[in-house]
C-alpha positions as CSV (number, residue, x, y, z in Angstrom):
1,M,32.2,-28.3,-22.4
2,R,30.6,-24.9,-21.8
3,I,32.2,-22.4,-19.4
4,G,30.5,-19.8,-17.3
5,I,31.5,-17.1,-14.9
6,V,29.8,-15.6,-11.8
7,I,29.9,-11.9,-11.3
8,L,29.1,-11.0,-7.7
9,P,26.7,-8.2,-7.3
10,D,29.1,-6.2,-5.1
11,Q,29.9,-3.3,-7.5
12,R,27.9,-0.3,-8.6
13,W,26.6,-0.7,-12.2
14,S,29.2,1.9,-13.4
15,V,31.8,-0.9,-12.8
16,A,29.6,-4.1,-13.0
17,G,28.1,-3.2,-16.3
18,R,31.4,-3.4,-18.1
19,R,32.2,-6.8,-16.5
20,W,29.0,-8.3,-18.0
21,Q,29.9,-7.0,-21.4
22,R,33.4,-8.3,-21.1
23,A,32.1,-11.7,-20.1
24,E,30.3,-11.9,-23.4
25,E,33.3,-10.4,-25.3
26,Y,35.6,-13.0,-23.7
27,G,33.4,-15.8,-25.1
28,F,31.9,-17.2,-21.9
29,D,28.8,-19.3,-22.5
30,H,26.9,-18.1,-19.5
31,A,27.2,-15.5,-16.7
32,W,25.6,-15.6,-13.3
33,T,25.1,-13.5,-10.2
34,Y,24.4,-14.5,-6.6
35,D,20.8,-14.2,-5.5
36,H,21.3,-13.3,-1.8
37,L,20.2,-10.4,0.4
38,G,23.6,-10.6,1.8
39,W,26.4,-13.1,1.6
40,R,28.9,-14.2,4.3
41,D,31.3,-11.4,5.4
42,L,30.3,-9.3,2.4
43,V,26.9,-8.7,4.0
44,D,28.1,-5.2,5.1
45,G,28.2,-4.3,1.4
46,P,28.1,-3.0,-1.1
47,W,25.6,-5.5,-2.4
48,F,22.9,-5.4,-5.0
49,D,19.8,-7.5,-5.9
50,A,20.0,-10.2,-8.6
51,V,16.9,-9.5,-10.6
52,P,17.6,-5.9,-11.5
53,T,21.3,-6.8,-12.0
54,L,20.3,-9.5,-14.5
55,T,17.8,-7.2,-16.2
56,A,20.6,-4.6,-16.7
57,A,23.0,-7.3,-17.9
58,A,20.4,-8.4,-20.5
59,M,20.3,-4.9,-21.8
60,V,24.0,-4.6,-22.4
61,T,24.6,-8.1,-23.9
62,R,23.2,-10.0,-26.8
63,R,24.4,-13.6,-26.8
64,I,25.5,-14.9,-23.4
65,R,23.1,-16.8,-21.2
66,L,22.3,-15.1,-17.8
67,G,21.5,-16.9,-14.6
68,T,20.6,-16.7,-10.9
69,Y,23.2,-18.5,-8.8
70,V,21.1,-19.6,-7.0
71,A,17.6,-18.4,-6.1
72,S,16.1,-20.0,-3.0
73,P,12.9,-20.1,-0.9
74,N,14.8,-18.2,1.9
75,F,13.2,-14.9,0.6
76,R,11.7,-15.8,-2.8
77,H,8.0,-16.7,-3.2
78,P,7.0,-18.6,-6.3
79,V,4.1,-16.3,-7.2
80,H,6.1,-13.1,-7.3
81,F,9.2,-14.8,-8.6
82,A,7.3,-16.3,-11.5
83,R,6.4,-12.7,-12.6
84,E,10.1,-11.6,-12.3
85,I,11.2,-14.7,-14.3
86,T,8.7,-13.9,-17.0
87,A,9.9,-10.4,-17.3
88,L,13.6,-11.4,-17.2
89,D,13.2,-14.1,-19.9
90,D,11.4,-11.6,-22.1
91,I,13.9,-8.8,-21.7
92,S,16.8,-11.2,-22.3
93,Q,15.0,-12.7,-25.3
94,G,15.0,-16.2,-23.9
95,R,18.6,-16.3,-22.4
96,L,17.6,-16.8,-18.8
97,L,18.9,-19.8,-16.7
98,L,17.3,-20.4,-13.4
99,G,19.7,-21.6,-10.8
100,L,17.6,-22.8,-7.9
101,G,18.5,-24.1,-4.5
102,A,17.0,-25.1,-1.1
103,G,18.7,-22.2,0.7
104,G,21.0,-22.6,3.7
105,I,21.3,-20.9,7.1
106,G,22.9,-17.5,7.5
107,F,21.8,-14.0,6.7
108,D,19.2,-14.8,4.0
109,S,17.4,-17.2,6.3
110,A,17.6,-14.9,9.4
111,V,17.0,-11.4,8.1
112,L,13.2,-11.9,7.8
113,G,12.9,-13.0,11.4
114,R,11.6,-16.4,10.7
115,P,12.5,-19.5,12.7
116,E,15.5,-21.5,11.4
117,L,14.5,-24.6,9.5
118,S,16.2,-28.0,9.8
119,P,17.9,-29.4,6.7
120,R,15.0,-31.7,6.1
121,A,12.5,-28.9,6.4
122,R,14.5,-26.8,3.9
123,V,14.3,-29.6,1.4
124,D,10.6,-30.1,2.0
125,R,10.1,-26.3,1.4
126,F,12.3,-26.5,-1.7
127,T,10.2,-29.4,-3.1
128,E,7.1,-27.2,-2.8
129,F,8.9,-24.2,-4.3
130,L,9.9,-26.2,-7.4
131,E,6.5,-27.7,-7.9
132,L,4.6,-24.4,-7.5
133,L,7.1,-22.4,-9.5
134,G,7.0,-24.9,-12.4
135,T,3.2,-25.1,-12.2
136,I,2.7,-21.3,-12.4
137,L,5.2,-20.9,-15.3
138,G,3.4,-23.6,-17.2
139,N,-0.2,-22.5,-16.8
140,P,-2.1,-19.3,-17.3
141,A,-3.7,-19.5,-13.9
142,T,-2.8,-21.5,-10.8
143,T,-4.5,-22.2,-7.5
144,W,-2.4,-24.3,-5.2
145,K,-1.8,-25.0,-1.5
146,G,1.0,-26.7,0.3
147,D,2.5,-26.6,3.8
148,Y,4.8,-23.7,3.0
149,Y,3.3,-21.9,0.0
150,A,-0.1,-21.2,-1.5
151,A,-1.4,-19.5,-4.6
152,V,-4.9,-18.3,-5.5
153,D,-5.5,-17.7,-9.2
154,A,-1.9,-16.8,-9.8
155,R,-1.5,-15.5,-13.3
156,S,1.5,-16.0,-15.7
157,T,0.3,-14.4,-19.0
158,P,2.0,-14.1,-21.4
159,G,4.3,-16.8,-20.0
160,P,8.1,-17.0,-20.6
161,R,9.7,-16.8,-24.0
162,Q,11.4,-20.2,-23.4
163,Q,8.8,-22.9,-23.4
164,P,7.6,-24.6,-21.3
165,R,9.9,-22.5,-19.0
166,P,13.4,-21.2,-18.6
167,P,15.7,-24.1,-17.6
168,F,15.7,-25.1,-13.9
169,V,19.3,-25.7,-12.9
170,V,18.8,-27.3,-9.6
171,A,21.5,-27.1,-6.9
172,A,22.1,-30.3,-5.1
173,N,24.8,-32.1,-3.1
174,G,23.0,-34.4,-0.7
175,P,20.8,-37.5,-1.4
176,R,17.3,-35.9,-1.1
177,A,18.3,-32.8,-3.1
178,L,19.9,-34.9,-5.8
179,R,16.6,-36.8,-6.2
180,L,14.9,-33.4,-6.6
181,A,17.4,-32.4,-9.2
182,A,16.9,-35.6,-11.1
183,R,13.1,-35.2,-11.0
184,H,12.7,-31.5,-11.6
185,G,15.9,-30.3,-13.2
186,D,16.7,-29.3,-16.7
187,G,20.2,-28.9,-15.3
188,W,22.1,-29.8,-12.1
189,V,24.7,-27.7,-10.4
190,T,26.9,-28.9,-7.5
191,T,29.5,-27.4,-5.2
192,G,30.9,-30.9,-4.5
193,I,30.5,-30.4,-0.7
194,T,28.2,-32.4,1.6
195,G,29.7,-31.6,5.0
196,A,32.7,-29.7,6.2
197,A,34.8,-28.0,3.6
198,P,37.6,-30.2,2.4
199,E,41.2,-29.2,3.3
200,T,42.8,-30.2,0.0
201,A,41.8,-30.1,-3.7
202,A,42.4,-33.8,-4.0
203,Q,39.8,-34.4,-1.2
204,W,37.4,-32.1,-2.9
205,W,37.7,-33.8,-6.3
206,A,37.1,-37.2,-4.6
207,D,33.9,-35.7,-3.0
208,V,32.8,-34.4,-6.4
209,A,33.2,-37.9,-7.9
210,R,31.1,-39.4,-5.1
211,I,28.3,-36.9,-5.6
212,V,28.4,-37.5,-9.4
213,A,27.8,-41.2,-8.6
214,G,24.9,-40.3,-6.3
215,F,23.3,-38.2,-9.1
216,D,23.7,-41.0,-11.6
217,A,21.8,-43.2,-9.2
218,A,19.1,-40.6,-8.7
219,L,18.6,-40.3,-12.5
220,D,18.4,-44.1,-12.7
221,D,15.7,-44.1,-10.0
222,A,13.8,-41.3,-11.7
223,G,13.8,-43.2,-15.0
224,R,15.8,-40.5,-16.8
225,P,18.9,-41.2,-19.0
226,R,22.2,-40.1,-17.4
227,D,22.8,-37.7,-20.2
228,A,19.3,-36.2,-19.9
229,I,20.3,-32.9,-18.3
230,A,23.2,-30.5,-18.3
231,R,25.7,-30.9,-15.4
232,Y,27.3,-27.7,-13.9
233,L,30.3,-27.7,-11.5
234,N,31.2,-24.8,-9.3
235,L,35.0,-25.0,-9.6
236,D,35.6,-22.5,-6.8
237,S,34.2,-24.6,-4.1
238,S,37.6,-26.3,-4.2
239,P,40.2,-25.1,-1.8
240,V,42.1,-23.9,-4.9
241,Y,40.6,-20.9,-6.7
242,S,40.2,-21.9,-10.3
243,L,41.6,-18.6,-11.6
244,S,44.7,-18.7,-9.4
245,S,46.5,-19.4,-12.7
246,A,45.6,-20.2,-16.3
247,E,47.1,-23.6,-15.7
248,A,45.0,-24.3,-12.6
249,F,41.9,-23.4,-14.6
250,E,42.8,-25.6,-17.5
251,D,43.4,-28.5,-15.1
252,A,40.1,-28.0,-13.3
253,V,38.1,-27.9,-16.6
254,G,39.8,-31.1,-17.7
255,R,38.9,-32.8,-14.4
256,A,35.4,-31.6,-14.6
257,R,35.0,-33.0,-18.1
258,E,36.4,-36.4,-17.1
259,L,33.7,-36.6,-14.4
260,G,31.0,-36.0,-17.0
261,F,30.2,-32.3,-16.4
262,T,28.9,-30.4,-19.4
263,D,29.5,-27.0,-17.8
264,A,32.1,-25.5,-15.5
265,I,31.7,-22.2,-13.6
266,T,34.4,-19.9,-12.2
267,H,34.1,-16.5,-10.5
268,W,35.3,-13.1,-11.6
269,P,38.4,-12.2,-9.7
270,R,38.0,-9.8,-6.8
271,E,40.7,-7.5,-5.2
272,S,40.6,-9.3,-1.8
273,S,38.7,-11.8,0.3
274,W,36.5,-14.3,-1.6
275,Y,37.8,-15.2,-5.1
276,A,40.8,-12.8,-4.7
277,G,42.7,-12.9,-7.9
278,D,44.2,-11.1,-10.9
279,E,42.1,-10.0,-13.9
280,K,45.2,-10.7,-16.1
281,V,44.7,-14.4,-15.4
282,L,41.0,-14.1,-16.4
283,E,42.2,-12.5,-19.7
284,S,44.6,-15.3,-20.3
285,V,41.9,-17.9,-19.6
286,A,39.5,-16.1,-22.0
287,A,42.1,-16.4,-24.8
288,R,42.1,-20.2,-24.2
289,L,38.4,-20.7,-24.1
290,P,38.0,-22.1,-27.6
291,R,40.6,-24.7,-26.9
292,L,39.3,-25.4,-23.3
293,R,35.8,-26.3,-24.7
294,S,37.3,-29.1,-26.7
295,L,39.6,-30.6,-24.0
């Protein structure tokens, strides 16, 4: 079991930089940041962009893997994003993980003034996004046209350090997105939620188990072994914040492992609002990481 942590891009680098360093010192396997132009009621800020944040994080760490959680077609275009990915993977010396999702409704989908897409259309757009992004990263020059995206002689030289590309960790909960993850993913990440947020942790874990079964079926249909790709679970989609106590975290990691997840992800505690918690709990969990990996 590998364990990662999300560091929201809501602090100036004078504060955030030390958090990324501490994540590595604590022994986390991977660290992520949200790739949004604004997020929920934190949209009024402060808020910073994921790409320069990860670039800075790469410069102050040496071992820990770094990822987008998650980049989406809401405001990313595969042609430009491929260039950013190439640079990030080079600067991090091949430590980049690409969390990728279809994108939902909300600030990111509205801020550019485009019409709101239906869930089906968002998955259609995401399908093109994955196909074009993978094509550009894997070829020196790409000309491509779809319903949502086009590329004319898009270049990728020198290409990413990781070959054939940095891992695509595809976010998926519903049936169509699960099929995309099974087909395109080097990893799969889920929040365990397909509709309204569950009211209890027990309900959430039951939903996670159902989604796992759906992903297993999608892998079978795609002709891929069930252990073909890494499986990431966002522990904090549960009604119980995973770092509410060290015991709660240990229980959540154990449950995730029982359901076949290879990776569990928590969030750095904040003073209030989303993921409100105590950094002393984080320190306690960090001390337990070697044992938690072998649960």
